[in-house]
DRENFI-519538 format. One line per 3 residues: number of its first residue (from 0); their letters; for each residue x, y, z of N, C-alpha, C. Coordinates in nm, 3 decimals, padded with zeros to 5 digits. Layout:
NUM = A = X Y Z X Y Z X Y Z  ...
***
This chain:
0 = XXX = -09.677 01.501 -08.383 -09.688 01.437 -08.253 -09.662 01.287 -08.266  -09.544 01.249 -08.308 -09.503 01.110 -08.315 -09.595 01.025 -08.400  -09.640 01.076 -08.513 -09.722 00.998 -08.603 -09.870 00.995 -08.572
3 = XXX = -09.912 01.056 -08.464 -10.055 01.058 -08.432 -10.124 01.166 -08.513  -10.241 01.133 -08.560 -10.321 01.232 -08.631 -10.426 01.287 -08.535  -10.438 01.418 -08.529 -10.545 01.478 -08.449 -10.677 01.440 -08.513
6 = XXX = -10.778 01.425 -08.431 -10.911 01.393 -08.480 -10.938 01.245 -08.498  -10.839 01.159 -08.471 -10.852 01.015 -08.493 -10.859 00.942 -08.359  -10.948 00.843 -08.350 -10.955 00.754 -08.234 -10.856 00.639 -08.254
9 = XXX = -10.781 00.605 -08.150 -10.689 00.492 -08.151 -10.726 00.397 -08.038  -10.725 00.267 -08.066 -10.747 00.168 -07.960 -10.621 00.164 -07.874  -10.637 00.179 -07.743 -10.521 00.181 -07.654 -10.520 00.066 -07.554
12 = XXX = -10.631 -00.007 -07.546 -10.642 -00.120 -07.453 -10.767 -00.198 -07.489  -10.774 -00.320 -07.439 -10.899 -00.396 -07.445 -10.974 -00.366 -07.316  -11.106 -00.370 -07.321 -11.183 -00.343 -07.199 -11.145 -00.439 -07.087
15 = XXX = -11.112 -00.565 -07.122 -11.077 -00.661 -07.018 -10.939 -00.632 -06.955  -10.863 -00.539 -07.012 -10.737 -00.496 -06.950 -10.760 -00.407 -06.828  -10.884 -00.364 -06.808 -10.915 -00.269 -06.701 -11.010 -00.329 -06.598
18 = XXX = -10.964 -00.428 -06.522 -11.051 -00.480 -06.416 -11.064 -00.376 -06.304  -11.156 -00.401 -06.217 -11.178 -00.312 -06.102 -11.048 -00.295 -06.024  -11.022 -00.173 -05.979 -10.908 -00.139 -05.892 -10.771 -00.155 -05.958
21 = XXX = -10.765 -00.152 -06.089 -10.637 -00.168 -06.159 -10.609 -00.044 -06.244  -10.484 00.000 -06.244 -10.442 00.110 -06.332 -10.357 00.047 -06.441  -10.398 00.067 -06.566 -10.333 00.005 -06.681 -10.241 00.106 -06.747
24 = XXX = -10.116 00.068 -06.765 -10.017 00.156 -06.828 -10.012 00.125 -06.977  -10.019 00.229 -07.060 -10.013 00.211 -07.204 -09.945 00.332 -07.266  -09.927 00.327 -07.397 -09.866 00.439 -07.469 -09.941 00.464 -07.598
27 = XXX = -09.933 00.586 -07.644 -09.991 00.622 -07.773 -09.906 00.733 -07.833  -09.839 00.703 -07.942 -09.758 00.804 -08.010 -09.653 00.868 -07.923  -09.591 00.791 -07.834 -09.489 00.843 -07.745 -09.543 00.904 -07.616
30 = XXX = -09.674 00.915 -07.605 -09.737 00.967 -07.483 -09.764 00.852 -07.388  -09.712 00.861 -07.266 -09.739 00.759 -07.166 -09.874 00.788 -07.103  -09.960 00.685 -07.100 -10.096 00.701 -07.050 -10.127 00.602 -06.940
33 = XXX = -10.219 00.641 -06.853 -10.273 00.552 -06.749 -10.423 00.545 -06.770  -10.475 00.423 -06.778 -10.620 00.404 -06.794 -10.671 00.329 -06.672  -10.787 00.370 -06.624 -10.843 00.307 -06.505 -10.995 00.316 -06.509
36 = XXX = -11.057 00.229 -06.427 -11.202 00.221 -06.422 -11.249 00.263 -06.283  -11.341 00.359 -06.277 -11.397 00.402 -06.149 -11.507 00.304 -06.106  -11.555 00.319 -05.983 -11.653 00.223 -05.928 -11.783 00.221 -06.007
39 = XXX = -11.816 00.329 -06.077 -11.938 00.330 -06.157 -11.918 00.263 -06.293  -11.798 00.208 -06.317 -11.769 00.140 -06.443 -11.710 00.231 -06.549  -11.708 00.361 -06.523 -11.652 00.455 -06.620 -11.503 00.434 -06.639
42 = XXX = -11.456 00.453 -06.761 -11.314 00.438 -06.792 -11.255 00.577 -06.811  -11.135 00.596 -06.759 -11.067 00.726 -06.762 -10.926 00.705 -06.815  -10.881 00.797 -06.900 -10.746 00.791 -06.957 -10.678 00.924 -06.929
45 = XXX = -10.564 00.915 -06.863 -10.488 01.034 -06.826 -10.343 01.018 -06.870  -10.276 01.133 -06.883 -10.131 01.128 -06.897 -10.077 01.057 -06.773  -09.983 00.968 -06.792 -09.932 00.886 -06.681 -09.827 00.963 -06.601
48 = XXX = -09.871 01.077 -06.545 -09.779 01.163 -06.469 -09.859 01.247 -06.371  -09.831 01.228 -06.244 -09.895 01.311 -06.142 -09.841 01.454 -06.155  -09.930 01.555 -06.152 -09.882 01.693 -06.167 -09.799 01.741 -06.049
51 = XXX = -09.799 01.669 -05.937 -09.723 01.712 -05.821 -09.573 01.689 -05.840  -09.532 01.565 -05.855 -09.389 01.534 -05.866 -09.355 01.449 -05.989  -09.451 01.429 -06.077 -09.424 01.357 -06.201 -09.419 01.206 -06.191
54 = XXX = -09.457 01.151 -06.077 -09.459 01.005 -06.061 -09.570 00.947 -06.148  -09.548 00.828 -06.201 -09.648 00.764 -06.286 -09.775 00.731 -06.207  -09.888 00.772 -06.262 -10.016 00.733 -06.203 -10.033 00.581 -06.207
57 = XXX = -09.974 00.516 -06.306 -09.990 00.371 -06.320 -09.927 00.295 -06.203  -09.846 00.361 -06.122 -09.793 00.300 -06.000 -09.888 00.318 -05.883  -09.987 00.403 -05.900 -10.081 00.433 -05.792 -10.191 00.331 -05.781
60 = XXX = -10.299 00.372 -05.715 -10.410 00.279 -05.698 -10.543 00.350 -05.709  -10.642 00.273 -05.749 -10.779 00.323 -05.758 -10.841 00.309 -05.620  -10.896 00.420 -05.570 -10.965 00.420 -05.441 -11.104 00.475 -05.467
63 = XXX = -11.201 00.386 -05.483 -11.337 00.429 -05.515 -11.341 00.495 -05.651  -11.382 00.620 -05.654 -11.390 00.695 -05.779 -11.272 00.790 -05.796  -11.162 00.759 -05.728 -11.043 00.844 -05.736 -10.920 00.760 -05.765
66 = XXX = -10.820 00.828 -05.820 -10.690 00.766 -05.843 -10.593 00.831 -05.745  -10.523 00.748 -05.670 -10.429 00.799 -05.569 -10.286 00.777 -05.618  -10.210 00.885 -05.619 -10.069 00.878 -05.658 -09.991 00.800 -05.552
69 = XXX = -09.900 00.717 -05.596 -09.822 00.632 -05.507 -09.725 00.713 -05.421  -09.677 00.827 -05.470 -09.568 00.898 -05.404 -09.614 00.972 -05.277  -09.702 01.069 -05.291 -09.748 01.145 -05.175 -09.896 01.125 -05.145
72 = XXX = -09.958 01.029 -05.213 -10.098 00.991 -05.190 -10.198 01.101 -05.223  -10.159 01.194 -05.310 -10.257 01.292 -05.357 -10.365 01.215 -05.432  -10.490 01.259 -05.417 -10.602 01.191 -05.484 -10.662 01.282 -05.590
75 = XXX = -10.704 01.219 -05.700 -10.760 01.289 -05.814 -10.892 01.224 -05.852  -10.996 01.307 -05.870 -11.128 01.257 -05.907 -11.137 01.222 -06.054  -11.253 01.173 -06.095 -11.273 01.126 -06.232 -11.246 01.234 -06.337
78 = XXX = -11.265 01.360 -06.303 -11.240 01.469 -06.398 -11.092 01.505 -06.409  -11.010 01.447 -06.321 -10.868 01.478 -06.318 -10.831 01.581 -06.213  -10.930 01.644 -06.151 -10.903 01.746 -06.049 -10.852 01.682 -05.921
81 = XXX = -10.751 01.744 -05.861 -10.701 01.697 -05.732 -10.809 01.721 -05.627  -10.836 01.618 -05.547 -10.943 01.628 -05.447 -10.892 01.629 -05.304  -10.768 01.580 -05.282 -10.721 01.570 -05.145 -10.569 01.563 -05.143
84 = XXX = -10.508 01.640 -05.051 -10.363 01.637 -05.029 -10.342 01.598 -04.883  -10.298 01.475 -04.855 -10.289 01.426 -04.718 -10.202 01.510 -04.625  -10.095 01.570 -04.677 -10.007 01.651 -04.592 -10.073 01.780 -04.548
87 = XXX = -10.180 01.820 -04.618 -10.255 01.941 -04.583 -10.405 01.910 -04.589  -10.454 01.829 -04.497 -10.593 01.781 -04.506 -10.698 01.891 -04.499  -10.667 02.005 -04.441 -10.766 02.113 -04.430 -10.759 02.211 -04.547
90 = XXX = -10.665 02.192 -04.636 -10.647 02.282 -04.749 -10.760 02.263 -04.851  -10.814 02.375 -04.897 -10.905 02.370 -05.012 -10.814 02.360 -05.134  -10.819 02.246 -05.200 -10.725 02.218 -05.310 -10.749 02.316 -05.424
93 = XXX = -10.644 02.385 -05.470 -10.659 02.477 -05.583 -10.707 02.404 -05.709  -10.795 02.469 -05.784 -10.848 02.409 -05.907 -10.740 02.392 -06.014  -10.628 02.457 -05.997 -10.521 02.447 -06.097 -10.445 02.315 -06.088
96 = XXX = -10.462 02.240 -05.979 -10.394 02.111 -05.967 -10.483 02.007 -06.033  -10.439 01.963 -06.149 -10.526 01.881 -06.234 -10.440 01.785 -06.317  -10.483 01.660 -06.325 -10.417 01.564 -06.415 -10.453 01.598 -06.559
99 = XXX = -10.364 01.564 -06.651 -10.392 01.585 -06.794 -10.481 01.470 -06.842  -10.606 01.503 -06.872 -10.707 01.404 -06.908 -10.716 01.390 -07.060  -10.727 01.268 -07.108 -10.744 01.239 -07.251 -10.887 01.195 -07.277
102 = XXX = -10.937 01.220 -07.396 -11.071 01.172 -07.431 -11.073 01.018 -07.430  -11.189 00.961 -07.400 -11.200 00.815 -07.396 -11.337 00.772 -07.446  -11.340 00.659 -07.513 -11.465 00.597 -07.558 -11.446 00.446 -07.555
105 = XXX = -11.556 00.375 -07.536 -11.555 00.229 -07.538 -11.635 00.183 -07.658  -11.578 00.090 -07.734 -11.648 00.037 -07.851 -11.583 -00.094 -07.893  -11.665 -00.193 -07.925 -11.618 -00.323 -07.977 -11.523 -00.394 -07.880
108 = XXX = -11.541 -00.372 -07.750 -11.454 -00.436 -07.652 -11.319 -00.370 -07.635  -11.302 -00.253 -07.697 -11.174 -00.181 -07.690 -11.192 -00.046 -07.623  -11.084 00.004 -07.565 -11.078 00.139 -07.508 -11.008 00.227 -07.611
111 = XXX = -11.070 00.338 -07.645 -11.020 00.427 -07.750 -10.985 00.563 -07.692  -10.880 00.626 -07.746 -10.844 00.762 -07.708 -10.771 00.825 -07.827  -10.735 00.950 -07.812 -10.663 01.019 -07.918 -10.652 01.166 -07.887
114 = XXX = -10.595 01.239 -07.981 -10.580 01.383 -07.966 -10.698 01.450 -08.033  -10.787 01.505 -07.953 -10.908 01.571 -08.001 -10.981 01.487 -08.106  -11.014 01.360 -08.072 -11.081 01.276 -08.171 -11.219 01.330 -08.206
117 = XXX = -11.258 01.305 -08.331 -11.385 01.355 -08.382 -11.483 01.239 -08.394  -11.607 01.263 -08.356 -11.711 01.162 -08.371 -11.689 01.044 -08.279  -11.730 00.928 -08.327 -11.719 00.804 -08.251 -11.604 00.720 -08.305
120 = XXX = -11.554 00.626 -08.225 -11.451 00.535 -08.277 -11.504 00.459 -08.398  -11.415 00.403 -08.478 -11.459 00.329 -08.596 -11.550 00.212 -08.558  -11.650 00.188 -08.639 -11.739 00.074 -08.616 -11.666 -00.053 -08.658
123 = XXX = -11.660 -00.149 -08.568 -11.595 -00.277 -08.597 -11.699 -00.388 -08.586  -11.682 -00.494 -08.662 -11.777 -00.604 -08.653 -11.763 -00.675 -08.518  -11.870 -00.741 -08.474 -11.862 -00.813 -08.347 -11.766 -00.932 -08.358
126 = XXX = -11.701 -00.963 -08.249 -11.609 -01.076 -08.246 -11.535 -01.078 -08.114  -11.445 -01.174 -08.101 -11.366 -01.188 -07.979 -11.241 -01.100 -07.989  -11.219 -01.018 -07.886 -11.099 -00.933 -07.881 -10.980 -01.021 -07.845
129 = XXX = -10.878 -01.018 -07.929 -10.758 -01.099 -07.908 -10.656 -01.023 -07.824  -10.553 -01.095 -07.781 -10.446 -01.029 -07.706 -10.374 -00.930 -07.796  -10.316 -00.829 -07.736 -10.241 -00.728 -07.811 -10.107 -00.787 -07.854
132 = XXX = -10.070 -00.761 -07.978 -09.943 -00.812 -08.032 -09.851 -00.694 -08.060  -09.744 -00.678 -07.980 -09.648 -00.570 -08.009 -09.559 -00.608 -08.126  -09.532 -00.511 -08.211 -09.444 -00.531 -08.327 -09.341 -00.419 -08.328
135 = XXX = -09.215 -00.456 -08.337 -09.107 -00.357 -08.337 -09.091 -00.295 -08.476  -09.195 -00.230 -08.521 -09.198 -00.160 -08.650 -09.291 -00.041 -08.637  -09.265 00.067 -08.712 -09.354 00.183 -08.708 -09.493 00.147 -08.761
138 = XXX = -09.592 00.219 -08.715 -09.731 00.193 -08.755 -09.749 00.201 -08.906  -09.681 00.293 -08.973 -09.695 00.306 -09.119 -09.648 00.179 -09.189  -09.540 00.117 -09.141 -09.490 -00.008 -09.200 -09.589 -00.122 -09.179
141 = XXX = -09.648 -00.128 -09.060 -09.746 -00.232 -09.030 -09.870 -00.213 -09.117  -09.917 -00.091 -09.127 -10.036 -00.062 -09.208 -10.010 -00.099 -09.354  -09.892 -00.065 -09.405 -09.856 -00.098 -09.544 -09.858 -00.249 -09.566
144 = XXX = -09.801 -00.324 -09.472 -09.798 -00.471 -09.484 -09.939 -00.529 -09.483  -10.028 -00.471 -09.402 -10.165 -00.522 -09.395 -10.244 -00.490 -09.521  -10.211 -00.381 -09.588 -10.277 -00.349 -09.715 -10.231 -00.450 -09.821
147 = XXX = -10.101 -00.481 -09.820 -10.046 -00.576 -09.918 -10.095 -00.719 -09.893  -10.103 -00.757 -09.765 -10.143 -00.893 -09.728 -10.246 -00.889 -09.615  -10.373 -00.864 -09.648 -10.474 -00.860 -09.543 -10.487 -00.997 -09.474
150 = XXX = -10.522 -00.995 -09.348 -10.540 -01.119 -09.272 -10.688 -01.153 -09.269  -10.724 -01.265 -09.330 -10.864 -01.306 -09.339 -10.918 -01.341 -09.200  -11.045 -01.308 -09.179 -11.111 -01.344 -09.054 -11.077 -01.255 -08.937
153 = XXX = -11.012 -01.142 -08.962 -10.971 -01.052 -08.855 -11.006 -00.908 -08.889  -11.053 -00.835 -08.790 -11.062 -00.689 -08.799 -10.946 -00.637 -08.714  -10.863 -00.551 -08.771 -10.741 -00.507 -08.702 -10.739 -00.357 -08.683
156 = XXX = -10.686 -00.314 -08.569 -10.661 -00.173 -08.544 -10.518 -00.161 -08.492  -10.456 -00.049 -08.523 -10.316 -00.026 -08.484 -10.307 00.079 -08.375  -10.219 00.053 -08.280 -10.188 00.147 -08.173 -10.041 00.185 -08.187
159 = XXX = -10.011 00.302 -08.247 -09.871 00.342 -08.258 -09.816 00.378 -08.119  -09.722 00.298 -08.071 -09.665 00.325 -07.938 -09.572 00.445 -07.943  -09.483 00.444 -08.039 -09.390 00.555 -08.062 -09.347 00.545 -08.208
162 = XXX = -09.235 00.605 -08.242 -09.192 00.606 -08.383 -09.133 00.474 -08.428  -09.112 00.379 -08.336 -09.046 00.253 -08.372 -09.129 00.129 -08.345  -09.241 00.141 -08.276 -09.317 00.022 -08.236 -09.467 00.045 -08.244
165 = XXX = -09.538 -00.064 -08.265 -09.683 -00.061 -08.283 -09.744 -00.180 -08.212  -09.862 -00.163 -08.160 -09.941 -00.277 -08.111 -10.053 -00.300 -08.210  -10.069 -00.426 -08.250 -10.181 -00.465 -08.335 -10.286 -00.527 -08.244
168 = XXX = -10.405 -00.473 -08.251 -10.518 -00.528 -08.175 -10.615 -00.589 -08.275  -10.648 -00.715 -08.252 -10.733 -00.785 -08.346 -10.864 -00.829 -08.285  -10.965 -00.835 -08.369 -11.093 -00.893 -08.332 -11.115 -01.010 -08.427
171 = XXX = -11.128 -01.130 -08.369 -11.151 -01.250 -08.449 -11.296 -01.252 -08.494  -11.317 -01.266 -08.624 -11.452 -01.263 -08.679 -11.514 -01.402 -08.688  -11.434 -01.505 -08.657 -11.488 -01.641 -08.653 -11.448 -01.705 -08.520
174 = XXX = -11.477 -01.832 -08.503 -11.451 -01.899 -08.375 -11.311 -01.956 -08.362  -11.231 -01.948 -08.466 -11.097 -02.007 -08.462 -10.997 -01.907 -08.404  -11.001 -01.892 -08.272 -10.915 -01.794 -08.205 -10.767 -01.831 -08.214
177 = XXX = -10.738 -01.959 -08.212 -10.598 -02.002 -08.221 -10.541 -01.963 -08.358  -10.616 -01.988 -08.466 -10.571 -01.950 -08.599 -10.549 -01.799 -08.607  -10.643 -01.723 -08.551 -10.632 -01.577 -08.554 -10.507 -01.530 -08.480
180 = XXX = -10.483 -01.587 -08.361 -10.365 -01.550 -08.283 -10.237 -01.587 -08.359  -10.234 -01.704 -08.419 -10.115 -01.746 -08.494 -10.092 -01.656 -08.616  -10.199 -01.611 -08.679 -10.186 -01.520 -08.794 -10.121 -01.388 -08.751
183 = XXX = -10.159 -01.336 -08.634 -10.099 -01.212 -08.584 -09.952 -01.232 -08.548  -09.921 -01.346 -08.487 -09.781 -01.374 -08.452 -09.696 -01.390 -08.578  -09.751 -01.453 -08.682 -09.678 -01.468 -08.808 -09.654 -01.332 -08.873
186 = XXX = -09.754 -01.243 -08.864 -09.737 -01.106 -08.915 -09.621 -01.038 -08.843  -09.616 -01.051 -08.711 -09.506 -00.990 -08.635 -09.371 -01.045 -08.680  -09.361 -01.177 -08.693 -09.233 -01.236 -08.736 -09.190 -01.184 -08.873
189 = XXX = -09.285 -01.181 -08.968 -09.252 -01.133 -09.103 -09.201 -00.989 -09.100  -09.272 -00.904 -09.029 -09.235 -00.762 -09.028 -09.103 -00.738 -08.956  -09.082 -00.805 -08.843 -08.959 -00.782 -08.768 -08.838 -00.843 -08.838
192 = XXX = -08.856 -00.954 -08.908 -08.744 -01.014 -08.981 -08.709 -00.933 -09.105  -08.808 -00.865 -09.162 -08.784 -00.783 -09.282 -08.712 -00.653 -09.248  -08.711 -00.618 -09.123 -08.651 -00.489 -09.082 -08.500 -00.491 -09.092
***
């Protein structure tokens, strides 16, 4: 599945990427995902495709505790079940109309998901969550570079976007956020120039 390991949690967003009423578009191992926060603060991660006509959920909007598809305004509840079809308001919506829901967990200021992840996301030390740094290299290449040259003062997690690109998400373990950000940008330059 495009380099994803079943049973593993992957960071797919920072919690601050999901403000109220916003649908966040992301990817994991070639899978397009939509992440959103319901009014109770719960975070939900779904395949970014409405089961009706395949339009991206990330183009839609959060309405209370539901996600509304932009195309025909079908609404889906927190469990992914379709709750309302405007063109047929009196219809009892069949239970088979359902968004593809992904597992989700929040930890260390990050939103985690994966394919049948086991247990809890990895424990990370407390610190400031940095901006996501995309790198045009496969996750295995990025991981190899980080083993060879670890970045001091940072806890790092990788989000494999697809077979050619990775997002590095960092947590700064000290107060020098500018240094931490520059270290991640330097890593990106080194890896992309070496390609």
